[in-house]
N, CA and C of each residue as an Amber inpcrd file, in Angstrom:
protein
   678
   1.0220000  -1.7100000   0.5220000   0.1030000  -0.4870000  -0.1740000
   1.2300000   1.3030000   0.1860000   1.1730000   1.9790000  -0.5850000
   1.6880000   3.3280000  -1.1710000   2.2040000   4.3390000   0.0620000
   2.8870000   4.8140000   0.4850000   2.7420000   5.9860000   1.0110000
   2.1520000   5.7410000   2.7380000   1.8520000   4.4450000   3.0420000
   1.3060000   4.5190000   4.4280000   3.1890000   4.7800000   5.8090000
   3.0010000   5.4690000   5.9540000   3.6530000   4.8380000   7.5820000
   3.9400000   4.4410000   8.4140000   4.7390000   3.1250000   8.8790000
   5.1730000   2.3120000   9.5760000   5.9580000   2.8490000  10.4230000
   6.7660000   3.7020000  10.5390000   7.6260000   4.9520000  11.5560000
   6.5550000   4.8050000  13.1230000   6.8790000   4.5310000  14.1720000
   5.7210000   4.0990000  15.6820000   5.8830000   5.1580000  15.5470000
   4.4070000   5.6410000  16.6860000   4.2160000   7.2800000  16.9690000
   5.7410000   7.1400000  18.5490000   5.7530000   8.3460000  18.4000000
   6.1330000   8.2770000  19.8080000   5.5240000   7.9940000  20.9440000
   5.2990000   7.1170000  22.0330000   4.3020000   7.4480000  22.8200000
   4.7810000   8.8050000  23.8930000   5.5240000   9.3760000  23.8060000
   5.1440000  10.4800000  25.1150000   4.8860000  11.6090000  24.6310000
   4.2770000  11.2420000  23.0250000   4.7830000  12.6080000  22.4660000
   2.4500000  12.6630000  22.7110000   1.9800000  11.5710000  23.7740000
   0.7620000  11.8460000  24.2810000   0.6470000  11.4610000  25.5130000
  -0.5410000  11.9110000  25.9470000  -1.4430000  11.4400000  26.8380000
  -2.8570000  10.8460000  27.2530000  -3.0540000  10.1510000  26.1290000
  -4.4780000   9.4550000  26.0790000  -4.4880000   9.3410000  24.5990000
  -4.5880000   7.5670000  25.2410000  -4.7770000   7.4680000  23.6300000
  -6.5550000   6.5930000  23.2320000  -7.2800000   7.1200000  22.3930000
  -8.4150000   6.6600000  22.0820000  -8.4560000   5.9000000  21.4170000
  -9.3860000   4.8580000  21.3900000  -9.5440000   3.8990000  20.3400000
 -10.5000000   3.4100000  19.5100000 -10.7930000   3.2670000  18.6100000
 -12.2260000   2.7320000  17.7050000 -12.3340000   1.1860000  18.7590000
 -13.9660000   0.4060000  18.5680000 -14.0770000  -0.8020000  18.6960000
 -14.2880000  -1.9150000  18.2250000 -14.9970000  -1.3400000  17.1930000
 -14.6700000  -3.0540000  16.5960000 -14.2590000  -2.9940000  15.0670000
 -13.2170000  -3.8440000  15.1740000 -12.3450000  -4.0280000  14.2600000
 -11.0330000  -3.3720000  14.8200000 -10.7610000  -3.3910000  15.8640000
  -9.3800000  -2.4150000  16.6340000  -9.6790000  -3.5520000  17.8160000
 -10.6000000  -3.3210000  19.1290000 -10.7060000  -4.1220000  20.1530000
 -11.1190000  -5.6550000  19.7560000 -12.8220000  -5.6840000  18.9690000
 -12.4360000  -6.9860000  18.5590000 -13.1330000  -7.1450000  17.1610000
 -12.5100000  -8.5490000  17.0890000 -13.3890000  -8.5500000  15.2910000
 -14.6220000  -8.5140000  14.7310000 -15.3760000  -7.9630000  15.5050000
 -16.5660000  -7.5250000  15.2590000 -16.9820000  -8.2460000  13.8060000
 -16.7710000  -7.1110000  13.2610000 -16.9740000  -6.7260000  11.8130000
 -17.7160000  -7.8220000  11.1490000 -16.8950000  -8.9430000  11.1220000
 -17.3410000 -10.5970000  10.3280000 -19.1620000 -10.9410000  11.4630000
 -19.0970000 -10.8740000  12.5330000 -20.4130000 -10.5900000  13.1210000
 -21.3310000 -10.3490000  12.5930000 -20.9710000  -7.8990000  12.5190000
 -22.0630000  -7.6220000  12.3930000 -22.0430000  -7.7030000  10.5330000
 -21.6590000  -8.4770000  10.0520000 -22.2210000  -8.5750000   8.6470000
 -22.8280000  -9.8590000   8.5510000 -22.9900000 -10.8020000  10.3830000
 -23.6920000 -11.5960000   9.5420000 -24.7890000 -11.3360000  10.6340000
 -24.6570000 -10.7430000  11.3300000 -25.8930000 -10.2470000  11.6610000
 -26.7820000  -9.1450000  11.1160000 -26.0780000  -8.7500000  10.0680000
 -26.9550000  -7.3260000   9.0850000 -27.4580000  -8.2670000   7.9310000
 -26.7980000  -9.6540000   7.5640000 -26.8340000 -10.5030000   5.8580000
 -28.0790000 -11.2960000   6.2120000 -28.1830000 -11.4640000   7.9730000
 -30.1160000 -12.3140000   8.6710000 -30.5610000 -11.5120000   8.8440000
 -30.7730000 -10.1590000   9.4950000 -31.9550000  -9.7030000   9.5070000
 -32.2630000  -9.1330000   7.6610000 -31.8350000  -8.1400000   7.8520000
 -31.8340000  -7.9500000   5.6890000 -32.8190000  -9.1230000   5.4660000
 -32.2370000 -10.2010000   5.2340000 -32.8340000 -11.3550000   4.6250000
 -33.9880000 -11.3510000   4.9320000 -34.7140000 -10.7710000   5.7670000
 -35.8460000 -10.5880000   6.7450000 -37.2520000  -9.5050000   5.2030000
 -36.0920000  -8.7500000   4.8330000 -36.8680000  -7.5750000   4.5060000
 -35.8790000  -7.8190000   3.0200000 -36.0950000  -8.8670000   2.6520000
 -35.8420000  -9.3520000   0.9670000 -34.4810000  -9.0800000   0.4070000
 -33.7950000  -8.4850000   1.0140000 -32.6020000  -7.9120000   0.5520000
 -31.2670000  -9.4870000   0.8500000 -30.1290000  -9.5760000  -0.0600000
 -29.3080000 -10.1190000  -0.8550000 -28.2770000  -9.2620000  -0.2570000
 -27.1410000  -8.8300000   0.2110000 -26.0450000  -7.8650000   0.3190000
 -24.7790000  -8.4460000  -0.1480000 -23.7150000  -7.6720000  -1.0350000
 -22.4040000  -8.7810000  -1.6630000 -21.2840000  -8.0540000  -0.2680000
 -20.4670000  -8.2060000  -0.4680000 -19.0960000  -8.3930000   0.4810000
 -19.1290000  -6.4370000  -0.3700000 -19.2260000  -6.4520000  -1.4170000
 -18.8030000  -5.1310000  -1.1720000 -19.5970000  -4.4300000  -1.0930000
 -21.1680000  -4.0370000  -0.9050000 -21.5010000  -3.9050000  -0.8990000
 -22.0570000  -3.1470000   0.6720000 -21.2160000  -4.3260000   1.5250000
 -20.7640000  -4.2210000   2.8900000 -19.7790000  -3.2790000   3.1780000
 -19.0260000  -3.0200000   2.4700000 -18.2120000  -2.2740000   2.7450000
 -18.2370000  -0.6400000   2.6100000 -19.6240000  -0.2080000   1.8650000
 -19.9560000   1.1580000   1.5180000 -20.9490000   1.7130000   3.1350000
 -20.9740000   1.1440000   4.1850000 -21.1110000   1.5830000   5.2620000
 -20.4280000   1.1170000   6.3970000 -19.4370000   0.6130000   6.3350000
 -18.6080000   0.6130000   7.3740000 -17.7060000   1.7040000   8.2280000
 -18.0160000   1.4940000   9.8680000 -17.5880000   3.0480000  10.0530000
 -18.0190000   4.1410000  10.6000000 -19.6260000   4.0650000  10.1520000
 -21.1050000   4.4170000  10.4310000 -22.1250000   3.6870000  11.5180000
 -22.3370000   4.9710000  11.9530000 -24.1660000   4.2260000  12.8170000
 -24.5300000   3.3980000  12.2400000 -25.1520000   2.5660000  13.1460000
 -26.5160000   1.0120000  12.7150000 -27.4700000   2.2770000  12.7830000
 -27.9190000   3.4860000  12.6640000 -29.0790000   4.1440000  12.6720000
 -28.8460000   4.1930000  10.9550000 -27.2560000   4.9390000  10.6270000
 -27.0100000   5.4900000   9.1020000 -26.9270000   4.3130000   7.5300000
 -26.4110000   3.4110000   8.5210000 -26.5400000   2.4200000   7.8390000
 -27.6680000   1.6990000   7.1840000 -29.2000000   1.8260000   8.6610000
 -29.7500000   1.1430000   8.2140000 -30.8460000   2.1820000   7.3450000
 -29.8650000   2.9600000   7.6620000 -31.7300000   4.5510000   6.9190000
 -30.9410000   4.3000000   5.8110000 -29.4820000   4.3470000   4.9660000
 -28.7950000   4.2830000   4.0330000 -29.9450000   2.8730000   2.5250000
 -29.0950000   1.5830000   3.7470000 -29.8470000   0.6030000   2.9560000
 -31.7380000   0.6810000   2.4460000 -32.1200000   0.4910000   3.5280000
 -33.4910000   1.4780000   3.6550000 -33.6380000   2.3330000   2.5690000
 -33.5240000   3.1230000   2.1330000 -32.7850000   4.2930000   0.7070000
 -32.8810000   3.2440000  -0.6870000 -31.7130000   2.2580000  -0.0020000
 -31.2560000   1.9410000  -1.2380000 -31.9210000   0.8710000  -2.2070000
 -32.3770000  -0.6290000  -1.3260000 -33.4900000  -1.4030000  -1.5130000
 -34.8420000  -0.9900000  -1.1700000 -35.4110000   0.6120000  -0.9520000
 -36.1870000   0.8230000  -1.4140000 -37.3230000  -0.3420000  -0.3070000
 -36.8760000  -0.3180000   0.7790000 -37.9170000  -1.3030000   1.7690000
 -38.8700000  -0.7510000   2.1360000 -39.0720000   1.5500000   2.5730000
 -40.3730000   1.8660000   2.5350000 -40.1750000   1.7010000   3.7090000
 -39.4900000   1.1910000   4.8690000 -39.5300000   1.3760000   6.5700000
 -39.9370000   2.3470000   7.2070000 -40.9030000   2.8370000   7.6670000
 -40.9490000   4.2050000   8.9640000 -40.2000000   3.7180000   9.7660000
 -40.3390000   2.8490000  11.0380000 -39.6940000   2.5500000  11.8390000
 -38.5000000   1.7410000  11.3500000 -37.6890000   2.3480000  12.0400000
 -36.2650000   2.0270000  11.4510000 -35.5430000   1.5880000  12.2130000
 -36.2700000   1.8000000  13.9170000 -35.4030000   1.6360000  14.7030000
 -36.1370000  -0.1260000  15.6970000 -36.7150000  -0.6010000  15.0110000
 -36.9970000  -1.9460000  15.2020000 -35.4960000  -2.8450000  14.2910000
 -35.9240000  -2.5790000  12.8430000 -34.8680000  -3.1720000  12.2980000
 -33.4780000  -3.2400000  13.2070000 -32.9870000  -1.7800000  14.2040000
 -31.9060000  -1.5030000  14.6380000 -32.0560000  -2.4990000  15.6300000
 -32.6140000  -2.4940000  16.5590000 -32.4780000  -3.8160000  17.8300000
 -32.3090000  -5.0910000  16.8620000 -33.0000000  -5.6380000  16.0200000
 -33.1150000  -6.7490000  15.7460000 -31.7110000  -7.0550000  15.7130000
 -31.2460000  -6.0100000  14.6820000 -29.4120000  -5.9570000  14.2700000
 -28.6920000  -6.6680000  15.7010000 -29.3820000  -5.5030000  16.4140000
 -28.2180000  -4.8810000  17.3050000 -28.4800000  -6.8680000  18.8130000
 -29.3640000  -7.2800000  18.6490000 -29.9990000  -8.4350000  19.3220000
 -29.4490000  -9.3770000  18.8750000 -29.0900000  -9.8320000  17.1320000
 -28.4550000 -10.4390000  17.0660000 -27.1640000 -10.5550000  17.0510000
 -26.2300000 -10.1050000  16.6920000 -25.2400000  -8.7210000  16.9820000
 -24.7850000  -9.4800000  18.2370000 -25.2400000  -9.2080000  19.4100000
 -24.7220000  -9.0960000  20.8220000 -24.2640000 -11.3520000  21.2840000
 -25.7080000 -11.2680000  20.3110000 -25.8010000 -12.4200000  20.5020000
 -24.1090000 -13.3790000  19.9990000 -23.9090000 -12.9440000  18.8320000
 -22.2310000 -13.7260000  17.9210000 -21.3730000 -13.4840000  19.1720000
 -21.6080000 -12.0170000  19.4210000 -20.5770000 -11.9210000  20.2350000
 -19.9620000 -12.2490000  21.2250000 -21.8530000 -12.8220000  22.4630000
 -20.7030000 -13.7870000  23.6540000 -21.1850000 -15.1450000  23.3750000
 -20.9980000 -15.4490000  21.2820000 -20.9320000 -17.0900000  21.5180000
 -19.3840000 -16.9720000  21.6530000 -18.4950000 -16.3890000  20.7990000
 -17.4260000 -15.7250000  20.4010000 -16.6370000 -14.1040000  21.1810000
 -16.1160000 -14.1230000  22.0640000 -15.6510000 -13.1360000  23.0980000
 -14.3950000 -12.9780000  23.1130000 -14.1790000 -12.5010000  21.8890000
 -12.2600000 -12.8110000  21.1910000 -11.8470000 -12.1240000  21.1260000
 -10.9490000 -11.4000000  22.1450000 -10.1250000  -9.4910000  21.8580000
  -9.3780000 -10.4000000  20.5540000  -8.7500000  -9.0450000  19.7240000
  -8.2770000  -9.4300000  18.8820000  -6.6930000  -9.1010000  19.5810000
  -5.5080000 -10.0960000  18.5040000  -4.0580000 -10.2340000  19.1330000
  -3.9170000  -8.4960000  19.6460000  -3.0400000  -9.0580000  20.9010000
  -2.2260000  -7.4660000  21.3680000  -3.2940000  -6.9050000  21.7160000
  -4.3680000  -6.4560000  22.0900000  -5.3200000  -5.8290000  22.7460000
  -5.6290000  -5.8440000  23.9710000  -4.6080000  -6.8450000  24.9410000
  -5.0550000  -6.7910000  26.2500000  -3.7140000  -6.1480000  26.8470000
  -2.6020000  -7.3440000  25.8380000  -1.2300000  -6.2760000  25.7450000
  -1.0920000  -4.7140000  26.2200000  -1.4180000  -4.4240000  25.3120000
  -1.4720000  -3.3150000  24.9640000  -1.8470000  -1.8580000  25.9340000
  -3.0260000  -2.8400000  26.4930000  -4.1110000  -1.6670000  27.2340000
  -3.5170000  -1.8050000  28.7530000  -2.8190000  -3.3720000  29.0380000
  -2.1320000  -3.3740000  30.1000000  -0.6070000  -2.1260000  29.8550000
   0.1640000  -1.9930000  29.1250000   1.1090000  -0.9600000  29.1040000
   1.1860000   0.0340000  28.6200000  -0.1080000   1.0020000  27.8310000
  -0.4240000   2.1290000  28.1340000  -0.7770000   2.5140000  30.0350000
  -1.9270000   1.8420000  30.9320000  -2.2870000   2.2760000  31.9930000
  -0.5530000   1.6730000  32.7160000  -0.3190000   0.5070000  32.0620000
   2.1120000   1.5120000  33.3260000   2.5600000   2.6230000  33.0060000
   1.7370000   3.2240000  32.2110000   2.6730000   4.3020000  31.3200000
   1.7910000   5.0360000  31.6210000   0.4740000   5.4580000  32.5330000
   0.4240000   6.1030000  33.0500000  -0.6030000   7.2430000  32.1880000
  -1.3600000   6.0340000  30.9090000  -1.6460000   7.1230000  29.8780000
  -3.5430000   6.3180000  29.6590000  -4.5510000   8.2840000  29.2190000
  -4.9690000   7.7890000  29.9980000  -6.0340000   6.9260000  28.7330000
  -6.9190000   6.1390000  28.6130000  -7.8440000   5.0830000  27.3180000
  -8.7390000   5.3960000  27.8590000  -9.2760000   5.7570000  26.0400000
 -10.5710000   6.4630000  26.0660000 -11.4580000   5.2460000  24.2920000
 -12.7380000   5.6620000  24.8380000 -13.0570000   4.3260000  23.1840000
 -14.3630000   5.5420000  22.4970000 -14.0710000   5.2660000  21.3460000
 -14.9970000   6.1710000  20.7540000 -15.4670000   5.5990000  19.9250000
 -16.4680000   5.1320000  19.8470000 -17.4260000   4.4140000  18.7160000
 -18.2330000   4.5440000  17.8920000 -18.5640000   3.7680000  16.9280000
 -20.3340000   4.2260000  15.9790000 -21.3800000   3.3940000  16.8140000
 -20.4990000   2.4270000  17.2350000 -21.7250000   1.2600000  18.2130000
 -22.3340000   1.7550000  19.2220000 -23.5660000   1.0900000  19.7600000
 -23.9830000   1.9890000  20.4060000 -23.6220000   2.0640000  21.9600000
 -24.0120000   2.1110000  23.2090000 -24.0040000   2.3720000  24.3170000
 -24.2730000   0.8850000  24.3100000 -25.1930000   0.0050000  24.6850000
 -25.7010000  -1.5080000  24.8480000 -24.0290000  -2.2740000  23.9600000
 -24.3200000  -1.5820000  22.6970000 -22.6080000  -2.7070000  22.1650000
 -21.5050000  -2.7220000  22.9560000 -21.0490000  -1.2500000  23.8090000
 -20.0830000  -0.7560000  24.2770000 -20.3040000  -2.2140000  25.7080000
 -20.8610000  -1.9620000  25.7830000 -20.9970000  -1.8450000  27.5810000
 -21.1890000  -4.2610000  27.3300000 -21.6910000  -4.5660000  26.2290000
 -21.3730000  -5.7540000  26.3560000 -19.7210000  -6.5610000  25.7920000
 -19.3010000  -5.6950000  24.6480000 -18.1700000  -5.9980000  24.2850000
 -17.1900000  -6.1840000  25.4430000 -17.0980000  -4.4570000  26.1240000
 -16.4010000  -4.5910000  27.5830000 -16.6690000  -5.2240000  28.5510000
 -17.3970000  -6.1030000  28.1920000 -17.9490000  -7.3300000  29.1430000
 -17.4780000  -7.8150000  29.5790000 -18.0930000  -8.4460000  28.0300000
 -17.0780000  -9.7750000  27.2610000 -16.1960000  -9.8730000  27.4060000
 -15.0150000  -9.2690000  27.0570000 -13.3580000  -9.1950000  27.1110000
 -13.4760000  -8.7030000  27.9680000 -13.7730000  -8.8380000  28.6640000
 -13.2280000  -8.1740000  30.4530000 -12.4210000  -7.2010000  30.9400000
 -12.7500000  -5.7260000  29.3790000 -11.4970000  -4.7050000  29.6180000
 -12.1410000  -3.4770000  29.6350000 -13.4320000  -3.3900000  30.9330000
 -14.0690000  -2.2190000  31.3450000 -13.1640000  -1.7810000  32.1780000
 -12.8050000  -2.1650000  32.9240000 -11.3730000  -1.4070000  34.0730000
 -10.4370000  -0.9350000  33.5560000  -9.7370000  -0.6260000  32.0740000
  -9.1090000  -0.2090000  31.3260000  -9.2620000   1.1750000  30.3210000
 -10.6430000   1.2390000  30.3580000 -10.7300000   2.6520000  29.9270000
 -11.6420000   4.1020000  30.4850000 -11.1470000   4.9540000  30.8550000
 -11.3090000   6.3140000  31.5610000 -12.5230000   6.4860000  30.8980000
 -13.2020000   6.4200000  29.4830000 -13.7340000   7.2400000  29.6390000
 -14.6170000   5.9260000  28.1070000 -15.6950000   5.8620000  27.6030000
 -15.6310000   5.1170000  26.2020000 -17.2010000   5.4320000  26.5400000
 -16.9260000   6.1050000  25.2830000 -19.0570000   7.3320000  24.4080000
 -18.6080000   6.8490000  22.9400000 -20.3220000   6.7660000  22.1960000
 -20.9090000   6.2870000  21.6080000 -21.4090000   7.2770000  20.3020000
 -20.9820000   7.8950000  19.3780000 -21.6120000   9.0550000  18.6360000
 -22.8800000   8.6690000  18.3480000 -23.1050000   7.4410000  19.4250000
 -25.3410000   7.6700000  20.1380000 -25.9800000   9.0300000  19.7420000
 -24.8330000   9.4810000  20.4650000 -25.2720000  10.6310000  21.3280000
 -24.4630000  11.9080000  20.4320000 -24.2310000  11.4940000  19.4770000
 -24.2770000  12.9300000  18.7820000 -24.3810000  13.5400000  17.2170000
 -24.9020000  14.0970000  16.7470000 -26.0720000  14.8400000  15.5420000
 -24.8320000  14.1000000  14.5270000 -23.7670000  13.9390000  15.0740000
 -23.7360000  13.4070000  13.1840000 -22.1950000  12.2000000  13.8170000
 -22.3190000  10.9220000  12.9290000 -21.4940000  10.0240000  13.6150000
 -20.1500000  10.2830000  12.5950000 -18.8400000   9.0640000  13.0100000
 -17.9550000   8.9630000  12.1900000 -18.1170000   9.0170000  10.3080000
 -17.9070000  10.0420000   9.1430000 -16.2610000  10.5330000   9.9620000
 -16.6920000  12.4080000  10.6840000 -17.6250000  12.3630000  10.8360000
 -17.6280000  14.2580000  11.8610000 -16.2950000  13.1790000  12.6790000
 -15.8640000  14.4370000  13.4090000 -15.2450000  14.2710000  14.7410000
 -15.9090000  14.3440000  16.1530000 -17.0350000  14.7360000  16.2480000
 -17.2390000  14.7120000  17.0330000 -17.5530000  13.9570000  18.5330000
 -17.2350000  12.7810000  18.1960000 -16.6770000  12.0100000  18.8380000
 -15.6060000  11.7150000  19.5050000 -15.0060000  12.0010000  18.9570000
 -13.5660000  12.1230000  19.4020000 -12.9550000  13.0420000  20.2760000
 -13.2470000  14.1830000  19.6160000 -13.0720000  15.4180000  20.1470000
 -14.4120000  15.0200000  22.3050000 -15.1980000  15.0000000  21.5500000
 -15.7430000  14.8510000  23.2620000 -15.1490000  13.3810000  24.5350000
 -14.4750000  12.5460000  23.6310000 -13.7930000  11.7560000  24.6910000
 -12.1040000  12.1280000  25.0460000 -12.7720000  13.2140000  23.6980000
 -10.6040000  14.1240000  24.2910000 -11.1950000  14.8630000  25.7630000
 -12.6080000  15.3470000  25.6490000 -12.7160000  16.8850000  26.5460000
 -12.9470000  15.7050000  27.0220000 -13.5570000  15.0520000  27.7070000
 -13.8540000  14.0880000  29.1450000 -12.5990000  14.0740000  29.8730000
 -11.2530000  13.5470000  28.7400000 -10.4060000  13.0890000  29.5610000
  -9.6470000  13.9070000  30.1110000 -10.0920000  15.3480000  29.5490000
  -9.3200000  16.5940000  30.0330000  -8.0460000  16.7960000  29.4660000
  -7.6020000  16.1780000  27.6620000  -6.3600000  16.4740000  26.7710000
  -6.5630000  16.6110000  25.4060000  -6.2100000  17.6200000  25.1480000
  -6.2490000  17.9700000  24.1150000  -5.8210000  17.4810000  22.9610000
  -6.4240000  17.8600000  21.8610000  -6.5970000  16.9650000  21.1530000
  -5.7870000  16.3900000  20.5470000  -4.7850000  17.9600000  19.7800000
  -2.9570000  17.1300000  19.7300000  -2.0110000  16.2920000  20.2040000
  -3.0020000  15.8580000  21.6860000  -1.9740000  15.1360000  22.6880000
  -2.6740000  14.2320000  22.9250000  -3.4880000  13.4100000  21.5230000
  -4.1250000  11.8900000  21.6000000  -4.1460000  11.3790000  20.3660000
  -3.8990000   9.5770000  20.1020000  -2.9650000   9.3100000  19.7520000
  -4.4280000   8.3280000  19.7550000  -5.5110000   8.1570000  17.5900000
  -6.0970000   7.8810000  17.6220000  -5.6080000   6.0550000  17.4670000
  -6.6980000   4.9660000  17.2610000  -6.0920000   3.9240000  17.2930000
  -7.4990000   3.4570000  16.2880000  -7.1650000   3.0260000  15.0030000
  -8.9960000   3.2710000  14.0490000  -8.6110000   1.8590000  12.7590000
  -8.9100000   1.4180000  12.7130000  -9.1320000   0.6200000  11.4730000
  -9.7860000   1.2630000  10.2020000 -10.7360000   1.9750000  10.0970000
 -11.6270000   1.8440000   9.0320000 -11.3310000   3.7240000   8.1030000
 -12.1940000   3.5060000   7.2050000 -11.5430000   5.1060000   6.5970000
 -12.7310000   5.8940000   6.7330000 -13.7580000   5.7690000   7.5670000
 -14.4550000   6.4290000   7.9460000 -14.1030000   7.3960000   9.4390000
 -13.2280000   6.0400000  10.3350000 -12.7090000   6.8200000  11.1720000
 -11.5620000   7.4550000  11.5480000 -10.3900000   6.5650000  10.3350000
  -9.7000000   7.6110000  10.1790000  -9.8850000   8.8510000   9.5840000
 -10.7080000   9.6780000   9.2720000 -11.0150000  10.9880000   8.8960000
 -11.5760000  11.1350000  10.2190000 -11.9210000  10.7140000  10.9250000
 -12.6880000  11.6270000  12.5690000 -11.7460000  11.5290000  12.6600000
 -10.7870000  11.0070000  13.4150000  -9.3760000  11.3900000  13.7010000
  -8.8730000  12.6040000  13.7670000  -8.7340000  12.5520000  12.0100000
  -7.4480000  13.1950000  11.7660000  -8.1890000  15.1170000  11.7550000
  -9.5640000  15.0850000  11.7890000 -10.2300000  16.5020000  11.3250000
 -10.2400000  16.6810000  12.8090000 -10.4950000  15.9110000  13.8370000
 -10.2740000  15.7610000  15.2690000  -9.4870000  16.6620000  15.5460000
  -8.5130000  16.4590000  14.9070000  -6.8750000  17.4180000  15.2610000
  -5.7080000  16.9460000  15.6000000  -6.0510000  15.0120000  15.8410000
  -5.8720000  13.9270000  16.4470000  -4.6020000  13.0960000  15.3790000
  -3.6190000  12.8400000  15.9010000  -2.9350000  11.8210000  15.4910000
  -3.1930000  10.8390000  15.0160000  -3.1290000   9.3990000  14.4440000
  -3.8410000   8.6200000  13.8130000  -3.5150000   7.4600000  13.4260000
  -3.3010000   6.7590000  14.2920000  -2.5950000   4.9210000  13.6720000
  -3.5150000   3.8820000  13.2160000  -3.6590000   3.5500000  12.0800000
  -4.3970000   2.8730000  11.5200000  -3.8940000   1.0320000  11.8180000
  -4.6810000   0.4400000  12.1270000  -4.7060000  -0.8500000  11.8370000
  -5.8420000  -1.3450000  11.4500000  -5.7700000  -1.8040000  10.6760000
  -6.8840000  -1.8750000   9.3190000  -7.5180000  -3.7580000   9.7500000
  -8.5820000  -3.6320000   9.5900000  -9.3980000  -4.9390000   9.8820000
  -8.2160000  -5.4940000   8.2180000  -9.1990000  -6.8630000   8.5080000
  -8.2150000  -7.5370000   7.5310000  -9.3830000  -7.5900000   6.2430000
 -11.0480000  -7.1380000   6.1870000 -11.4140000  -6.6140000   5.0340000
 -11.3050000  -5.2560000   4.5700000 -10.4640000  -4.6960000   5.0170000
  -9.9590000  -3.1120000   4.4380000  -9.4320000  -3.2140000   3.2620000
  -8.8820000  -4.1710000   4.1170000  -7.0320000  -3.9560000   3.4190000
  -6.6660000  -5.3690000   1.7550000  -5.9500000  -4.8270000   0.9440000
  -5.5330000  -3.4730000   1.0760000  -6.2480000  -2.6330000   0.4080000
  -6.3540000  -0.8720000   1.7460000  -7.2640000  -0.1120000   1.0980000
  -6.0660000   0.8910000   0.8140000  -6.2010000   1.9730000  -0.3340000
  -4.9130000   3.2780000  -0.6490000  -5.8420000   3.9490000  -0.1850000
  -7.1360000   4.5480000   0.4520000  -7.0990000   5.3590000   1.1830000
  -6.7800000   5.7610000   2.2340000  -6.7920000   4.6250000   3.2650000
  -6.0580000   4.2070000   4.2580000  -4.0210000   5.3180000   4.6210000
  -3.7910000   5.6900000   3.1910000  -2.6710000   6.1660000   3.5090000
  -2.6750000   7.3670000   4.5120000  -3.5830000   7.9310000   4.6260000
  -3.5980000   9.3270000   4.9320000  -4.1370000   9.8390000   6.9410000
  -3.6150000   7.5250000   7.0300000  -3.2780000   7.9070000   8.6430000
  -1.9990000   8.6060000   9.2070000  -1.2960000   8.4410000   9.8340000
  -0.4640000   9.1770000  10.3730000   1.1220000   8.2700000  10.6690000
   0.3280000   6.8330000  11.3230000   0.8030000   5.4750000  11.0210000
   0.0260000   4.7850000  10.2030000   0.9860000   3.2630000  10.3370000
  -0.4280000   2.1380000  10.0820000   0.7560000   1.6960000  10.5960000
   0.6070000   0.1280000  11.3630000   0.7840000  -0.7420000  11.5120000
  -0.3010000  -2.0870000  11.0640000   0.0500000  -3.1630000  10.7820000
  -0.7900000  -4.4510000  10.6330000  -1.3160000  -4.8470000  11.7530000
  -1.3980000  -4.9930000  13.0130000  -1.7630000  -5.5280000  13.9540000
  -1.3270000  -4.6470000  15.3860000  -2.2090000  -4.9890000  16.1360000
  -1.7470000  -4.2620000  17.1800000  -0.6350000  -4.3270000  18.2690000
  -0.4300000  -6.0820000  18.2170000   0.6260000  -6.5440000  17.8610000
   2.2660000  -5.0730000  17.6510000   2.4730000  -5.3270000  16.7150000
   3.5400000  -4.7550000  16.1690000   2.7840000  -3.1710000  16.3780000
   2.4200000  -2.8240000  16.4190000   2.5270000  -1.3610000  17.8160000
   2.7840000  -1.2110000  18.9630000   2.7600000  -2.5510000  19.2460000
   3.0150000  -2.3940000  20.8120000   4.7160000  -2.9680000  20.6980000
   4.8720000  -3.9630000  19.9240000   6.4140000  -4.2190000  19.8410000
   7.7580000  -2.7370000  20.3290000   6.7210000  -1.7230000  18.8390000
   6.9810000  -0.3290000  18.6110000   7.3940000   0.8030000  20.1500000
   6.5360000   0.0150000  20.5830000   6.6880000   0.9330000  22.2670000
   7.8660000  -0.1030000  23.2450000   8.2530000  -0.8550000  23.2610000
   9.1720000  -1.8290000  24.1900000  10.1450000  -1.4260000  23.9060000
């Protein structure tokens, strides 16, 4: 992938590390796909892998609104579809609650360095609670926040700015860990440095070259700091 930077970010330059959740802490994006395939099928839609990539990084309400229009479902109460998808996703997460490689070690290391740790995700607060509890990592996070409470989701920077503000850290002293293009753009728009660790279904994606730093996985990033 051209122009991507795998020069490690200098940890001392940052007071807070803010993580995305899906595809960064947990390999949930394939589970999202399964859940959406399952529920969208109830409405007569079969979407391809390329179709699903169109909405990666968006809030679930934005995803459903997009496909409601694109597929001409004609639904007026999209919250019903949202609940169906979230219920199915939680079921899938609880069946295999495994963090991605290097996540626990990285969080433990950052805590040992007295870094503030935040979570900024497009997923709902209900999903945040499910994932952090299932992975047993809630105690690592000083603040976890969902873009569902923002007027706009990613790529708008609001969710990242809110986390930084709550942590009491200026954006320039925050490092964002992201996997998707929308997330990378949100972090950059917040005036933060962004490290991209792409979820495997996003690779190769030349558009991710806009990130400040790039690593294949979390373990590789951690090794650069040790």
